[in-house]
C-alpha positions, 0 to 999 in steps of 0.5 A: 509474485512479481509486479507486471508479470502479465506482460510478455517478455518483449513488452518487459524488455521494451518498458524496463531497464531493470525489471521488478524482482520476484517476491515471496512472503519470505522476502525481506519485510522492508522490501515487501512493505515497499512492494505492497503497491495497490492494496485492494480492500474487500468486505469479508462478506462479499460473495465469491471472496476467494475467487475474487482474490485469485482473479485480481491476483492474476491481473497483477494485485499482490496485496489484499485486505479482507475486512471485518471492520467498518465495511461490515455491518455490526449485525453481520459480523458473524456471517462475515467471519464465516465467509472469511474462513471459507475463503481462506480454506478455498485459497489454502486448497489451491494447487501448489502451482498457484501463486497466492498474493499477500492476504491480510485480515482487518479485525475489529479487536484483538479478541477477534484477531485471536479467535478468527486466527485460531478458527482458521486452523491450517488455512491460516497459512495463506494469511500474511498478517493483520491490519490493526484499525484505530491502532493509536486509541489511548485505551491500550488497543495497540498493545492488546493487538500485538499481544494477540498477534504474538500469541497467535504466532506462537500457537501457529508455530510462526515465530521465526523463519523455517519450514512453516510460513513466516511470522504473521505481520501487522499493518497498524492504521492511524485513524482514531479521533485521538490523532485526528483532533489537534489537542491530543494528536502529538501525544497519541502519535508518539505513544503509537510510535513507541508501541510500533518500535517495541514490536518492530519485528512484527510491523510491516508498514503504517497505514493511514485511515483518511476516511475516518479522519474525514469523518471526524469533521463530517467531511468527504472529498469529491473525485475532483479533489485530492485528500491534500485539499482537505486541510484538516486531514492533510495536516494529520498526514503531515504529522504522521510522516513527521513522527513515523517517517524521519530519516534513520528510523523511518517506517514505510507509510502507505497512501490513504484510500481512494474511494471513487470509481463511478462516473458522475457529472464533473464540477471542476476541470479534469486533473489529467494533463495531456502531455504524458500521453503523447507517446501512446494512444492518447485519446483512448487512454486519457478518455478512459482514465477520465471516465473511470474517475482515475485522473484524481487518483493519479494526481493524489498518488503524485502528492502521496509520493511527494509527501513520503507515502508509498503504495495506496489503499484502493477499493476497485480493481481499476485502481491497481494498474494506476498505482503500480505504473506510477510506482515504477522508478523512472530512468532519471530517478534511478540515475540520480539515486545511483549517483547519490548512493555512490557518493559515500563521502558527501559532496554535490554534483550535477545530475546525469540528466543535467537538470538538478543538483544531487547533494549526497548527504541530504539526498541519501535517504531518498536515494536508498528508498528509491533504489528499494522501490526500483527492486520492487517495481523496476526501472523504466527504460529511457523515455518511457513514461507512466502512461506507456506502463499504464497502457501496457498493464491495462490491456 
């Protein structure tokens, strides 16, 4: 797996100072967590599930979640499980030269996780892990999920690196009302952190369930607004970062879902400035982004990154190149990060671009995270903007 692998070599040379690294399921989990990028969700009962995964993987998506939870009606769970198992078998039957993406299963309960994993048999080899919904619920749900995951890893012989696929990993989702509601939030988040830290060897990253959080208040943002305009949800996101994202023991926290993809009448002014498009076919690309409701997504990704979130949950293939293009490290960011990382004794210096102060100790954590992102998504050449990366990846 490699981000932007569909680009020709001349295009990669034009766009990247440092290209993205080759990735595999055996890559270090810290790098994989940063490299997830746009994680594409699909209901497990969707027709042609395996073909859809392979098609979108060829187009550049490297992480998928096949969902058995909220996207599946309660009376269709059994059918969705059957569809999922058939898709896993189809993926497992692909020729050896086909590079499979990271596939995760979102289960409703710990019991379903263990049951589906066992029923998958040898096809479980194509699964990278499980998504754990409403993880922080105070009923012991988190501990039960990890107990089931450890049991499944033991039964599948995936307890340590070796000839078998690496251990199945978990992506807990913070989304339960116990976290959303202010009177129980602090205790719930610290309890969830304790469970995650106790199972550090099995946790890939932390995900945020903004749809459930909004639902707790009967709210839903329009495509003209970002999740950060919904104050009660933005407050929860801030607290999640406060607990899970602290320097020294920080977890990768992924951005919440962007759920808009169809066109409709606009109420507010578009969120997409014209300036970044000056070096590309401005009218065509900018208009396409506006028509496909992607200007709000771009703005939300900017705010995700400013708030310490990496990657994003998405529900439509058109979102994938946007997330990935905006995850590439700019030349300016890279020089800043490299300068800061080299300043082991502290101190301060002007940035290489001569437009900001780089203070080595306070900015070190940011620099380390940026250099890890550079490995996953590459470093752009000087003067290359996300618009040029996006234009190339949307061809």
